[in-house]
N, C-alpha and C positions, 0 to 999 in steps of 0.2 A: 445199284449205280452201274450203268453201262459206260465203259470207256474203251477207246481204241488205242492199241500200242503204237509206239512211234516207229517200229521197224516195218518196212514195206512188206505187204502180204500177210501181216499178222493181225488177228482179230481177237479181242478179249471181251468177255462178259464177266463182270465182277458183282458179287454180293458181299458187302462189307458190314461189319459190326464195329463201330468206332466209339471211343470215349474222347470227348473234346474238352479242353480247358480254355476258357475265354477270359480276356481282361479288357475292361472298358477304361478309356482315358476320359475323365470327366473334367470339364473346364467351366462348369456353371452355365452351360447353354444347352438347348435341345439337341444339338449335333454332337454325337458321341462316336469318335473313332475307336476301333477295337482291333485286337489281334488275338490269335488263338492257335493252338496246336492240338493234334489228335493222334491217337494210336489205337490199333485194334487188329482184327484179322479179316482177310478177304478170301472168299471162295472163288477161285479163278477158273473159268472155262476158256481155253485158248485153242486156236487153230491157225496153222500156217504151213505152207509148202506140202499140202496133202496130209499133214499129221495133226493130231489134236491131243489135248491133255486137260485133266481136271486136277487142281491141287489147292491146298490151303497155304496162303502166304501171309507174312507179316505186313500190315498196312499202316500208312502214316500220312498225315496231311498238315499243311500250314495254311493259316487263314489270316487275311487282312481285309478290313472293311470299315464301313461307317454306318451309323444308325441315326435316325431322326425320331425323337420322342414326341409323339403327337400330344399325349397327355400323360397322366400318372400311370396309366395302364397299357396304352398301345404304343408300339414302336415299329418303324419300318427299317429294315436292314438291307444293304447291298454289299456283297463281299466277293472277293476273288479267292479261290482255293486251289492249292497244288495238292494233288493226290497221287500217291505211288505205293507200290508193293515191292517186296523182294522179287527178284527176277525169276519168272516161271520158265520151265524147260519143256519144249515140245519135241516129241519124237517124230521126225520126218522120215518117210520112206526113202527120200532122196539123199538127205544129209545126215541122218541120224539125230542125235540129241542136239537141239538148238536152243540157246538161252536168249530171251528177249527182255528188253526194258519195258516195264508196265507202269506208265505214269500219264498224268493228264492235268490240264488247267481248266477250271470252270468258273463261270460267273453266276452268282446265285442271288436272288432277291427273296426276302422273307418278311412275313408280318408276325410280330411278337406280341403276346399278351401276358401281362404280369398278374397272376392270381393273387388276390388279397392286398394289392397295393392301395393305399388310401387315396381317395379322390381329392381330398383337401387336407393339407397339413393341419394338425390340431393347433389351436391358438395357444400362445404361451400362458402359463398360469398367472392369474392376477397377483400383484404384489401384496404381501401380507399387510392387513390393516393394523394400524398402531392405535391402541386405546389411549385416550387422553389420561393424564395423571388424575388420580382420584384418592380421596381420603374419607375415612368413616369415623364419625363421632357418636358415642352412645350416651344414653340418658337413663336416670333412674325412673321408676314408674311415676307417672303424673308429674314429672319435673321438666323444667327447661333450663335449669342452671347448669353450668359447665364444671365438670370435675377437673382436677389437676391433669389427669391423663388426657382429657378432652382438649385442654388448653395446649398441651404439648403437641397433640396432633394438628391443631389449628395453626400453631407456629410453623410446623413442617409444611403445611399447605401454603402458608404465606411465603415461605422461602422458595417453594417450587414456583409460585406465581412470579416472584421477582426474577428468578433465574430464566424463566421462559420469555420474559420481555413483554411484548404486546400480546396480552391474553385477557380472558374473562373468566370469572368464577361463577358457578351456579351452586347454591346451597339449597338442597332439597330435603325438607323435613318429613319424617314419618312417625307413626305411632303403632302400638300393637292394637289388638281388637277389643281390649277391655274398655268399657265406658261408651257413652253415646257417640255416634258417628260425627255429629255436628261439633261436639266438644273436641273430639280428636282432630278434626280439621284445623280448628283454631290452635290447638296445642302444637301440632306439627309446624304451623307457621311461626309460633313463638320460638320454637327450637331453632328454626332456620334463621330467624332474626338475631337470636343470641349468638349464633356462629358468625353471622355477618358483623355484628358489633365487635366480636373478638378479632376478626380479621382486620377491621379498620384500626383497632388498637395496635395491631402488628404491622401498620403502615401499608395496608392494601387500600387503594382508593375506593371509596364507597360506590362511585359510579361504575366500577368494574365488577360489582357483585350483584347478582340477581338471586332473589329468594323465591322459593316455591313451597307451598304446603300441600302434601299429598294425603294427609290423614291416614286412614287404614289401607289405602291403596298401595300396591307395590310392596307387599310383605317380603322381607328377606327370608323368613322362615314361614311357610304356609301353615296357618292354624285355623281352627274354628273360631266362632264368635266368643267374645268375653274371655280371651286367653291372654295372660300376662307373659309375653315372650320378650326377653331383654334384647335379642338381636333385631327385633323390629322397632325398637325405640331408638331412632337414630337420625342423623343428618348426613347426607352424602355430599361431599365437596368435590366438584369436578372442575378441572382447569382446562380451558380450551383456548 
């Protein structure tokens, strides 16, 4: 940086190494005022009144400016800077050692690029999905009658339906893979209807209940053919 001293007849050439601290004032708009201050060292070459000197001085500066953010990456800045050093001394043949003030005011324009700045802010995460209430009723092999435990579970489903208010129930019947597929389809539907009848006895309106027979499809525990798996002999009750 080349600057001229304020004393008449004195000339200074400076090379400075500075560390600056900047602070942005953000108000939610693209226009960003900022201030800053810096400190470092300056290598001063000075001449005046027939004398010259080279010395290392303490350097300092104050900065005030405003920036305009074009987008997430690019910004244009204009600032004013006061730069000064401790006072260098020049040995003049006429006057001997003469100390001068070494400072200056500058106006600077700059173009700033932010590496790694996202071009678009990431969208907020979607709200977590809430699964509808569901209940599971299990059956003995080749049966569609309801055990006492199954009746207790159905009563819990009926209470959940009443607490929910305006809702619908789907009862989906399943079987394991033992027996013919066509027989299992009919068995799964009998199981779903048995659950529906129990729900109606527990004061759930029949028109609010849909029944579906899935047969061997949708196994809870994947098995091969002709396997008696108790977890697959079931009706799933879903309240929506």
